[in-house]
C-alpha positions, 0 to 999 in steps of 0.5 A: 500500500505504501507504493500506491501512496507514494505514486499518488503523491508523486502524481499530485506533485507533478500535476500541481507543478504543471498547473503552477507553471501555467499560472504565471504572467498573462500571455503577450497574445492576450487580446482585448476589444480595443486591440481587435478593433484597431487590428481590423482598421477601426477606431476604438471609442473609449468613452462609448465602449465600441468600435467605429468603422468608416463607411466603404462608400459602396452606395455612391456612383 
């Protein structure tokens, strides 16, 4: 029974170590709404909390 207990303890420690390694600093690839808006060519309106795009002018001839 001691071998099972030791194996379980090692498994718990390994899983804990792996999870702790993933809990560090946030990724540099974290996106937010402003970044997504600007990446798509829009203008982020902070006070209103939305992304504004210019009209493509498809209706004029």
